[in-house]
C-alpha positions in Angstrom: 38.3 77.2 26.5 36.9 73.2 26.2 33.2 74.8 26.1 34.2 77.8 23.6 35.7 74.7 21.4 32.8 72.5 21.9 30.4 75.1 20.7 32.5 75.9 17.3 32.5 71.8 16.9 28.5 72.2 16.9 28.1 75.2 14.8 30.5 73.1 11.9 28.5 70.4 12.7 25.2 72.2 11.7 27.2 73.9 8.9 27.8 70.9 7.4 24.1 69.4 7.8 23.2 72.5 5.5 24.2 70.9 2.7 25.4 74.0 1.1 27.5 72.4 -1.7 24.1 70.9 -3.0 22.3 74.1 -2.6 24.5 75.8 -4.6 24.5 73.2 -7.4 20.7 73.2 -7.5 20.4 77.3 -7.7 22.7 77.2 -10.6 21.0 74.8 -12.2 17.8 76.5 -11.8 19.7 79.9 -13.1 20.6 78.4 -16.2 17.3 76.9 -16.9 15.8 80.3 -16.5 18.4 81.9 -18.5 18.2 79.2 -21.8 14.1 80.0 -21.4 15.0 83.7 -21.5 17.6 83.6 -24.4 14.6 81.6 -26.3 11.7 83.8 -25.0 9.9 85.6 -28.0 8.0 88.3 -26.4 5.0 89.4 -28.5 3.9 92.7 -27.0 5.9 96.0 -25.5 4.8 94.7 -21.9 6.3 90.9 -22.6 9.7 92.5 -24.1 10.0 94.5 -20.9 9.3 92.0 -18.3 11.7 89.9 -20.6 14.3 92.8 -20.1 13.7 92.8 -16.0 14.2 89.1 -15.7 17.4 89.2 -17.6 18.7 92.0 -15.7 17.4 90.6 -12.5 19.5 87.5 -13.2 22.5 89.4 -14.2 22.6 91.8 -11.0 22.4 88.2 -8.8 25.1 86.7 -10.8 27.7 90.0 -11.7 29.6 92.4 -9.8 31.0 94.3 -12.8 30.6 94.3 -16.6 32.1 96.7 -19.1 33.0 97.1 -22.5 36.1 98.6 -23.0 37.3 101.1 -25.3 38.7 97.9 -28.0 34.8 97.0 -27.6 35.6 93.9 -25.8 33.6 92.8 -22.9 34.4 92.2 -19.3 32.6 90.6 -16.5 33.5 89.6 -13.1 31.2 87.1 -11.0 30.3 87.3 -7.7 31.4 83.5 -7.2 32.8 81.1 -9.5 29.4 79.9 -10.9 31.0 78.0 -13.7 32.9 75.5 -11.2 28.9 74.1 -10.3 27.5 74.0 -13.8 26.0 70.7 -14.3 
């Protein structure tokens, strides 16, 4: 039992050292920057328009689990996680 507890404590220490909160904050900051760029993008060719669309789709797929419009034309979204609490 002591060996198992020691293993768990070591795993916990390793996990704490990963600095996940900082990594999530960095990810959200980068995502916000990319979204701002895409919002302000002015594609000139059909190929550029398609590339912008694909980038927007990739962000939506990464962040949302569901997006739908109901019969009253209201938009409902469900996020994979609460990214908004990590926004800078």
